[in-house]
N, C-alpha and C positions, 0 to 999 in steps of 0.2 A: 575630608568635607566634601560631599557630593551635591550640597545645596547651598547657594549663596543667601545668607540671611539678609533681608532688606525690610525697610517699611515702606509701605506705598500709601500715599496721600489719597484718600477717597472722599474726603469731605466735600459735599455739594456735588459730587459726581454719581453717574447712574451706574448701579451695581445690580447685576441680574442673579436670582436664586431661582433655580428650576426645581421645584418639589414644594408640596405645601404641608408636610408632615412635622413631626416632632424634631427631627433631625434638622430639616430646614430651618425650623423656628430658632434654634440656637444659633445658627450661622446668621440669620436675619438680626437676630440680637445684638451680635458683634459688630456687624456692619452698621446698624442704627447707632450704637455707642461711638463709632468712628465717624458719625455725620454723613455717611453716604444717602443718597436717594435711592431706595430700594424698590426694585421691581420684582415681584415674585410671579412666576408662571407656574400654574397648576390648576387641574380641573377643579380642586375644591382645597379649602384651607381648614387646618386643625385649630381649635378653639383660641390658642394663644395668638396666632397669625390672624385669625380674625378680628380679635380685640385689638391687636395692633394697626390692622387697616382702618377699623372703624375710629381710631384716634388719630388718624392721619399720618402715621409713621412709615407706611409703605403704600405701593401701588399693587393692584392685583390684575393680572391678565388671565381671565378664566378660560383656559384652554390647554391641551396638551401642547408639548414642546413643539415648535415648528421652525422652518428655517426663516430668518428674519427677525426673531425675538430678541436676539443678542445686539441689533444694531445700536450703535453709540455707547456700548457699554464699556466701563472702564475695568470691570473685572467681573468674572462670572463663577458660580458655585452651583454644581449639579448634586442635588440631595433627593433623588428619588430611589425607589426600590426596583427600578425597571433597568437592567443592565443596558438593554438597547438604547433607551432614551438617554441615560448617562453617556454612553459611548458617543452618541451622535451630538451631544451638546458638546463634548470635548474636541471632536472634530471641526466643529463649526467655529469654536472659540479660536483653536489654534490656527484655522485657516485665516481667520480675521487678525490674528496677532493679538488676542485679548488674553491675559493671564486667566486660567481656568483651574479650578480645584474641583476634583469628584470625590465625595466623601468615600473613604476607606477602599479607594481604588487608585494606588500611587502610580501604576503605570499609565493612567489616563490624565494625570495632573501636570500642568506646568509650574504650579506652586503648591505648597502644602500649607493648611491652616495650623498655627502653631497653638500650643496651650499658653495662656497669657496670664500674667501677673499684672493687675492694672494698678498702679499708683500714679495715674496721670499728673502732669505731663510725663513722668518716669513710666516706661512701659517694657515689661520683659517677656521676650517671647521664648518658648522652649519647643524644640522640635526633635523627633527621631527620624525625620525624613520618611515618615510613612511606616516605618519598620515596626515601631512599638509605641503607638499612641497613649495606651495606659500608663506606660513608663514615664511618657513625657508629662502626664496628668500628675503622676506621683511626685515627679521633681517638682512641678509647680506648687503642688500643696506644701511641700517642705518650704520652699521659696516664701510662700504667703505666711508662714508662720515665722519666718525669720526676718522678714522686712515689714516693719510697722507701716500702717496706712499714712501716717504723716509724713513718710517719705515724698508723697506727692506735694505737700505743702512746702517742702524743704526744696524741691525742685522749682517750683513757682516763685520762691523767694529769690532763687538764682536767676531765674529768667528776667526778673524785674531789674536786677543789678548787673546783668551781664554787659550792657554797652557800657555803663560807667566804669567797670572794672576793666575792660579792654582798652578804654581811654586813658586810665590812670597807670595800667601796667601793660607797657607796651610789648613785652616779650612772652612767648607762648610759654615758656618754661616759669617765668614769674606768676602767670595767670594760673596754670596748673597748681603750683606749690599753695597759692592764696586759697583756691577753691577746695584743695584736699584738707588744708587746714580748717576751713570753714565747715565742711561736711564731717569732720572727724572731733571738732571740739565743741566749746560751750555754745557757739551761735547754733548749732544743730540741736543741741539739748534744750535750748530754748523754744525751738520749733516743735519739737516733740512733746514739751509740756504745755504746748497751746499758747506760747508767749510770743506770737509773730511780731507783735511791735517792738518788744524788746529785742528780739534777734535782729530786726532791721537796724535799730539803733547801734547793737554791738557790730553788726557787718559795717556800717558807717565808719565806725572808729577803727575797725581792723583795716580797712581800705586805706584810709588817711595813714595810718602807721605804715602799711606795706609799701604804699608808694614813696615814702620817705626813707625807708630802710635799705640797706644793702643786702642783698640776698646772700646768706651764709650756706656754703656747703656742708655736707655730712657724708660720713662713709658708715655703711652697714656692713659688718663682717658676719656673714650668715653661713652657718653649717648646713648643707644641702642632704645631709644623711648618705647612706650606702648606695643609693640608686632608685629605689622605689619611691614615686612622688608622694604616695600616700603617708610616708614617714616624715614629710615636712612638718614643722610647728605652725601653728595659726601665725606667730608673729614673723616667722620667716616668709611665709607667704604674702602677708601684709606688706612687707618692706620690699618685696620682689615686684609687687605691683606699683611702688612709688618711685623707684629708682629711674634716674635719667640716663645712667651709663652703667654698664655691667663689666666687670673683669671675672672672667669664669676660668676654670681649670679643666684638664682633660677627664677628670673623674666625675664631673657634673652631667649627668645624663640628659639626652635630648629631651626626654619627658618633662624633666624639671625645668630645663631651659625654656621649654613652652609655655611655662606658666609665668615667665616674665614680662614685664609690661611689654607689649608688641612693638612700641615705637623706641624703645630704649636702645641706646647705642651699644654695642657688644663688641668686647675686646677680648681675644683669646689670649691668655697668658699661662697656658698649660705648662707643667714640666714633666718630663718622661726622663727615664735614664739616659744620659749622655744626650739630651735633647731639651734644652730650655729655651722656650719662644723668647722670654724675658728674663734675665737674672733676677733675683730677689730685690736686689738693691733699686733696680730699675723700676720694679713693680712698686715698691713703697714709695718712690718718687713720684710715679705716675698717679697714685692715690692721692698724695698731697696737691698735686698740680691741678687735678679734675675738682677736687675740693673746693680750692681756691679759686675756682672759675664759678663758684656757686652752685655746682650740680650736686645732687644726690647720687652717691656712688655705691652699688652693690657690689661687694667683694664677696663672691660667693664659692664656696669650695666643698668637695666631696667630704662626707663624713662630718666630723666636728672640727672647727678650726684651730682648736688649742690641743689636739691630739694629732702630732706629726704633721700638722697643716701649716705650720710657720705663722700662725696668726699672732702669736704674741709678739713677733718681730714686726709686723705690719702696724698693729696699734701702738707699739713703743714709738715708732716713727711718728704716728698720727699724734700722739700725746706730745711729744718733744716739739712739734710744729704748731701746736695749738689747734689742731683740726677736732671738731665734734665727731664722736663715733659711737656707735652701739655696737654690741656683740649679741648674736644669737646663737646658741649652741645648738648643735644637730646630733641626732643619733650616730654615734661612731660606727665606723666600719666593723669594729670588733663586736660591739652589742648586736648591730642589725644583721650582719653576715652570719654570726654564729646562731642567732635565733632563727633566722630562715633555712639554715643547715640542720636544724634540729640539734645542736650541740651546745648545752648549757655550759658556760664558763666556769661556774662553780657548781659543785654537788656534794652533798653531805658525805657520799661514799666513795667519792673520786678525787675531789679538789677542793682544798680549803684556802686557796689563794689563786690570783690571776696577774699576769704580769704582761704589759703591752711593751714591745721593742720593735724598732725598726730594723730591717735586714739590708738595707740600702747602704752597704759598707764602702767606705772610702778606699779608692783605688784597690778594691778586691780583697782587702785584709780583714780578718776576722776580730775586731776589736770589741767584740761584746764580753759581758762578764759571764762567759760560760759556765763556771762552777755554781754560779747562783741562780742560773736559768734551768740547769739539768737537775731538777729536784723532783722527787715522788710527791704525790697529792698536790700537784700544782698545774695549773693551765698556763701554757705560754702561747701568746699571740703575735704573730710576726707580720708587720707590715712591710710591704715592698721586698719582700724576700725571694721572689721567684728566682732571679737571676742567681742568686746565692744559695738555691737550696741545697745543693749537694754538700757545700761547705758548712751549711747550718746542721744538716743531719749528722755529718762526720763529726763535727764538733760537740753536739750534744751526746753522742755515743761515746766518743773519747773523754768526756766529763762525768760519766757515770750512767747514764740511760741505757737501757737495753735495746739492742737492734729491733726487737719485737715491739718497742714502745709504740702506741698509736699516735698516728698524724693524719690531718686532713688538709685538703687543698681545696679552697672554695673560689670559683672564677665566677666574676660578674655577679656576686651574691646580692640577693633580695630582687633580682630583675628575672624576665621570663627566660633570660638566657643562662640562668644560674647552673653551673655545674660543680658537683662535689665528688671529689676523689678520696676515699680513705684508704689508708695502707700503713706501713710500719716506717720506722726511721730508716732501716736497712734496705727497704725496697723502694721508697717514694721516688728518689731521684730518677731512676730509670721508669718508674711507673708515669711519672709527670710527663717525662720526655716523650714516651710512647703515646700517651693520650693528647699531647699537643696542648697543653695548657699554656696560655698567655695571662698576660697583665690585663686588668687588674685582678690580682689572686691573693687571697688572705691565707696564711698559714696558721693552723691550730694544733698544737702539741700537748698531749695529755691523756690519760685515761678516760675523760669525758667524750673524746672522740667515738668511743666503743658504743656510746647511746645514739648515734647518728641514724642507725638502721631502725631503731624503735621508735624515735621521736621526730622523724623526719616528715613534718607536716606539709611543707610547702611543695605542692606537686604540681600546681597549675602551669601550663604551657612551658615545661621544662625539657630541655635537651635529656636524652637518656645518660645515666650516670655511667662513668668509665669504672 
């Protein structure tokens, strides 16, 4: 982020626009909507600006820009077609410490004008930092379609009750939960339907109940998918924005953690081979403790929490302790990583079944059902198997698969750091060691691996394959 997004109060303050053409007209319109006292400096005005002047919406200084025109201004916009004039406006404004925007000249700006979604008093500003204003406008158009105009009325309702809510609900967390429930429930629907009086009545009732009730905590067990934040579900993203505290694992990427509510407390509870930040029982107990404190707890895991994620153990504890919880499945590492590696897990010509197993073997022993796994026309996906890779390949060959049977290793799947190594059971252990593969890596065994070269669609920003 190379610009700090802020909102400046210009109501009743003098703002200067240098230029009298169509572009200047658009900037003047925005400033007038914000309540500014606008002075336009230009030799002449285009018709829309002339009409605004006649209606008393702006003042006009009929002149070319000169030193002194910016005196007393709270904000300045240069919107002329003359580069030298624009540069002179920028220099003087910055010398005077006045925020200045020069249209389509980011280098001359101390601030940029965003694209705006106006649902006053709710206002959304979108900016590309001057790099791609057309893209910012496209984003705005999408938000315009997603956010009803009545959101402004909802914000106005909240403004009327803000002080009373603060008085009745003394803690910030209680107020936040109350407003989230208000904005997501029946009260908001009343406003959207034009029933503002009924919405006010329902809000009064909800406030009375909230002030008398004890805040109950809840746990959200959420699958974050294999790494690409675009693979999150809508429900996962919504709960990530609601949580008061987050317990997260090593496999949850920074890109996904950046989507969690900014002021939520974060607790790392990741587990790697021979390195457990917190034992599982302590994680279970911590979830119960935080929920009993009235907090909304996000337990977020890579992949799907019910596929080698020990999510079942966690919610079993919550159920025993009477803690409310929700489970949001995620795209499993097997599905996501295989898809991004161009390896279908099933295929009519190569595999009619797929099996998921964990290769994280206790005490280094091989306690998997190798005869059942070493089968033709079958895809085997092995989680957490990198350290046991040589043992895995050896056992699959001992129990019936050929040395030449295809195997793939995928590191950091679905992310820009994805690496794919395709080899055979006989050669993979040495090839992986030479290539320096590290966790997290997924192992895929089966004839479907032979389709990787043909179906390898995910090429953006990837390291070269080994």
